[in-house]
N, C-alpha and C positions, 0 to 999 in steps of 0.2 A: 541638269549640268550648273553648276554654280552660278552665276549670274557676276558679271564684272563690272568692281567697285574705283570708282575714282575719290579719292579723299580732297575733299576741300576743307581743309581746318577741320573747324568746329562744325563744318557742313555736308554730308555727303548725299551723292545721288549714285543707285542705281537702277540699272533696267533690268525688266523682268516682262517675260511675255505669259499668257493665261492663254490655253487654250482646252479643247473640248471637256471645258467645264472641272478641269484638274483645279486644284489649290496653288496659287502659288506662292513662293517663298523669298523672300529678300531678310538675312540679318547683314547690319550693317554698322561698322565698327567704327565709332567716330575717336577723334583726337583731340587734346585739350590745343583752343586755341590763343592765339596771344594777348593779350589784354587790348581793348582796344583807346582811344583816349575822350571819346564824348562821357562828357556826366552832368546830370542834374543836379542841382541844388540849391538853396533856397532856403526860406525863415518860414515857420510855421507863427503866428500870429495870435491873440485872443481877439476875438470883437469885431476890432479893424484894422487894416495894414497899417505899419507901426508903432502900436499899440504893444501893448504887454506882450513876450516873446513867450512861446508855449512850450517847456521841455518835457522829453519821455512822449510826444505826440507819434505815433506809426504813420508812417507815410508808404504809401503803395504806389506804384509802376507798371501798368496795363497798356497792353496794344489796346487799338481802336476796336479790335473786334473784342474785347475784354479781358481777354486771356492774360493770367496775372505773369509779371518780369518779375518785379525783383521788391524790396520792402528796406527802409530802414526806420533809426528812430532819432528824434532830434534830441541835439547835447542841450546841457545846463544853457547854453544860450539861443534854443530853439529854432539853431543848426540842421539843416540834415546834406547829404551826400550821398547819389546813388554812381558809382561807375562803369564803365567797362561796358559803355550803348553804343548802339549803330546809327547813324542816321536814318530820325524816323519821325513820326510824331504819333505821340502817347497821351495817355489819359493818367492823372493823378489826384491824389485823392489824400484827406490826414483825420486819424481817427484818435481819439482818448476817450478814458473814463471820465463822465461830467461832462461831455461835450457832444453836440451835434455832429456828428459825420461830415466833411467840409465837402462839396460838390464837386462831382466828378469836372476837372480842367484839364480842357489839349495844350499839347505845349509839343510844337515844332524844333528837334535838334537837327541842329546841320553847323559846320565849320568846325572848330577844335571844340566848345563847350557851349554850354547854355546857363544863365542864372536867374531859376525861378524866383521871385523876389517877394511871392506875398501868395500864402497861403491862410487862410482863416476860417478858426473854429468858433463857435457860437458857445456859451454853457448855456446847460440844459436847464431849465426855472419851473419847469411841470414835467413832471412821468420819472418813474425811478424805475422801468421797466430793465430786467435780467434775462435774458435768453442765452442756454446753455445746453452742451448734450455731448454726443460722442459719434464719430462715421465709422462704419464699421464696412469690411466684405461680407454681400450675398452669399458666394461661396465657401468660405470658414470662419464668417466670424472675426474676423479677423482687422487691429483698426486699419484705418486708413490715411495715411498723413498725405498734409500739401491739400486734402480738399479743400475747394475756396465754398465758401455758406455765404451769401447775400440774402437780403432781410430788405425786401422790395416792400414802402408803406401803401396804404391806400390811395394813395395820389400817383402809385407809378412809380416811386423815386428811391435808389439807394440810401434807405436810412442808418445801413451801419456792414458791414463786411467783415470776416475772418478766415484764417486757413487753420485746418486740424493740427494738432500737435503731433509727435509720435505714437502716441497713446490713442490718437484720434481724437481728441479730447478739442473741446472749443466755448468761447464764452463771448459775448453783446452785451456789456452793460450800459447802463443810463438810456435804454430808449422812451422815446415820449409814449405817450398812452396810445395806442392805436391798433387797427388791425393788419395784420402782415402777411405776407408770404416766404417763407423759406425756401430758399432752393442749395443743395450742395451738391456742386460736381467735380471730378479729378480724375484726368487720364483718362483712359479707355473706358469708362465708368458711364455707366446711364445717369442721369441724375433723378437725383428725391428731390420731393417737396415735402411741404406740410403748411396748412393757412390755421395763425394761430391768433388771440384780440390781448394784448393787454389790458388790464385796467387797475385804477388807482388802488394801492396798497398789496397788490398781488403777490404774491408769493414768485421766484424766481420760476421761467417754465423754461421744462427740458424738453430737444424735441432731439431724438436719436433716431440718423440717418440709414439705412442702409444701400448700399450700392449695387447694381448688380453690372458684371461686366458684361462687354459691347460682343455677344459669341456668335461668330458667323453663322448662317443658316445650313441645314445640313445638305440641303437641295440645292445651293446655287453654288460659285465659284465665290473665292476671296483671295488676297493674298493679305499674307501677314509674315512677322518674323519676329526678331530681339535685336536692340539698341543696344552694343556695349563700348565698353570701353577698351582701349589698348591693354589693361591687364584683363580683358573679362572677365566682367562685374558690370551688371545689367546698371542701365543707365535710362531714371523716371522722370516722368512728366518733359518729355523730350517733344518738338513739334516735327511732325512728319505731315508730308504732304505727299498725295500721290496727286500725275500729271500725264497728260497723254500729247503727242504730238500732234497739230492741226493747223494743216496750211503753213508748214515749217515752223509755226509756234508750239512752246513748248506752254500746255494750258491748265493751270490746275483743276481740278474733279472731282478730290475730296481731303478733306485731312480729317485727321486723328492728332491723339496726345499718346505714349506710351504709359505705362503703368508700372507698376512699385517695382514687377520682376523685367523692367524694359520691353513689355511687349505689345505688340501692337496688330491691330485687324482692319481692313478695310474688305468689309461685306457685301455679295449683292453685287460681284462687277463679270460685266459682260467678257468676252471672248477681247483681245488685241493684246496690244505693247505697250507698256505703262514704262512710266519711271517713278522708281521713289526717292525721294527728299527730304532726308533728316537734320534735328540741327536742335544742341542741346544749348540748356539757358546758359549765360555766360556764368 
């Protein structure tokens, strides 16, 4: 039986039941939402606030759980703006070749807009390490677009981050001499990681990541489906949440993201009644 669905603009909720260990299926169609009024904007400075402005810097915005939301580049005056945001708390950082990545800064959006005045980049005075490579699917060796690559230094700090392109390629430049753990993650894939050490005058280091899809176990119940737009095209990298009603309250029990073809899956589920909620990025 096709589950009933309620369209909530860009967010859509669908109720589905799992019984007798039979797989559940919930295919959701998401419709474009009207632009939201909130905006995060500001300036990127060199060395200190109010100093020299940095043009061409990449500014990345994340949810507090680390999920990538959006990005923008600073213009010739060092200004950036990210539009169509919901009221929430976000993490924001900036990066540019020749500079250390800025520390993640927490900012809360409320009201009509927020002006974030100060993001600071420190020039790299030692170390010129470069890490580059590709991200591909383990199933068919095709490129994985939009994978997030994080580089964690020996102190546990994020030294740089990048997103893979349409061809699956990524690059991180101007890295200090250190040991790093590189982590790649995307949509409904399992993460892949590698440990590297950069040394002085070392050639660029290539790390190729292979991501395996999160396939449901064959001997357990699971819930899966596809996310599509109003034209029937798949929606990749959309947030999908799984809820159960407990004491009259819908409680989140699992989250995932849709893959490149709009597919999502929640494996190893006990029998019960669930609510699937999907939200596409603005």
